C-alpha positions, 0 to 999 in steps of 0.5 A: 500500500502507498500513501502520502502520510501514514498516521499512527494512532486513531485517537482524536489527534490522529483522526483530526489530522487525517480529516484535515489532510483529506480536506487538503487533498492529501492521501493518508491512512490511519493505523490503530492498535486497538478496536474502535470500541476501545478507543471510544471507551477511554474517558478523557478531558472535556474542556475545549479551547478555541483552537480545537473548536475552530478545527472542528468548525473548519471540518464542518463536524461541529454540529453535535458539539454546538448542539450538546456542548456547554459553552463556558464563560469562566471557571472558579478557583477555591481555597476552602472558604471562597470561590475566586471567579475567573471571568474568561469571557469578560477578560478575553472576549472568548469562551471554552467549550465543555464537550467530552473527548469521547464525543469529539472522537465519535464525531471524527470516527462517524465521518470517516467513511463519508469523507474517505478517511481509511482507518485500520483498527487492530493493527498489531506490531506497528513498526516504523522504518527508514524515518531518517530518509525520504522513503519511510514505511510502516509495517504492521500485522492484521489478521495474522498477515504482515502489511506494509505502508510506503509513504512520504511522511509518518505522523506519530499520534499514538500516545506516550507508550506508542512506537513512534517516539521510540523510533527516534534514534537514541541521542537525537532527542532530549526528554524533559520530565517532572513526575508528581507525587500524587495521582487524580482519582476520577469519578464519572457519574450521571448526576447534575454538576454542583456548579455551572462552571468548573471548580479547582479547589485547594484544601488542606486535605488536598486538591479537588475538581468539580467538572462536567460532561453535560448538564446531567453527567458530572466528572469529579476528581480528588488527588490521592497518594500514588500508593492508594488503591482504587478498591479502597475508595468507595463511592461514598468515601469519594463523595464525602471527601469532595464535600469537604475539599470543594467547600461548603457552597459547592457541597450544598449543591452536590447530588450524589449518585453511583459512579459509572467509571472510577480510576486513579491516573498518575500526573507528570509533565513531559516534553520530548524535543525535537518533535520532528526527526527526518520524515517523522512528525510527532503530535500530541501525547507521543511528544508531550504530557501535561498534568490535567490541571488546566485541561491542556492535553487534548488542546495541545494535541489539536494545536500540534495537528494544526501546525502539522497540517500547515507543514504537510499542506505546504510541502505537498502543495508547493514543495515547501521543505522549510515548512516541514523543518519549522514544524517542531519549533512552532509546535514546541513554542506553544507546548512549553507555554502550555506546560508552564501554565499546567505546571504553575496551576498544579503547583498552586492548587495542590499540597505537595508532601515536601511543602512546609509553612512557607510554601503554604503561605506562598499559595495563600498569597498567590490566591489572594493576589489573584482574587484582587488583581484583574491583571492576574486573572487576565493572565490566567484567563488567556492561558485557560482559553488557549493561546493563539496558534 
């Protein structure tokens, strides 16, 4: 099989890139190790920046998002006693959209047949070859038979554990990493949210987040030590902890119900640079991870896809080799700004085990400053709603 771009990974980044390339008249194929049902079953973030919403609008795949998504004008920071409202609409003139990553993926998947985007699910043993040169190829196994895809470029959209980044020769790239000493215990439940906007809470017992997927489905989080086991956290125990950490106002509006899904996810900040080597372009989690504080993961993948589409479109449209060369620097400039914001918000809203009275006093001072400063709130709002691409 021959194509212009072979995309590894059929999560939202890979499917979004595939649709954008097809819209530009560029041939591509998407390879996915898992089944489509497995991909749709992954519970992920749900706050979309302007760049992500804009790309769905550009593709004309935004109808369900506009009908079912929840536009948000702001969000809240809580310190156990008060809510500090960040009015992003007033401060930036923009909104974010609450619409689950699963729903974005479903919209992209449903459009594949109609728009001629070929996706091969259950492609096992995916391996990248000759990425240093101009004639790379990908091999995989499907139904017990080895297949080969010859292409001009490979786009690695296969996540942190996929084969794409691992195919970059040792010594070529550099890794930057910060592993956090806690994880987020997340609970999805079919109850109305306790607030019409998100609440990020810093409490002496730990961090909490109240978010939602719809007006009837809520997503809650608390931070727990990495040594905790999910089976030790009954629904009732999670609800009790949320009621304490989110503060009395939010607690009064919590509707309790059984969990649909519950898990503990570790947190890390990670960047691999450069994001391009030879004929391989890395996008999304294959090149970087952000802690979920600030909801940047999916949106960073979308901005990568935006830059990759620009670069590949310029190459195939007018043989602009320089555009490919500029991809990594453009993408990384935005990646590092988002990493900074996610790291700083994580540092502000969590109690770290090594922190003492001084660190806690700095958190209190920072929250007090944010509460009283329009400039501080504007900086947070600009980063939360998404920096320009």
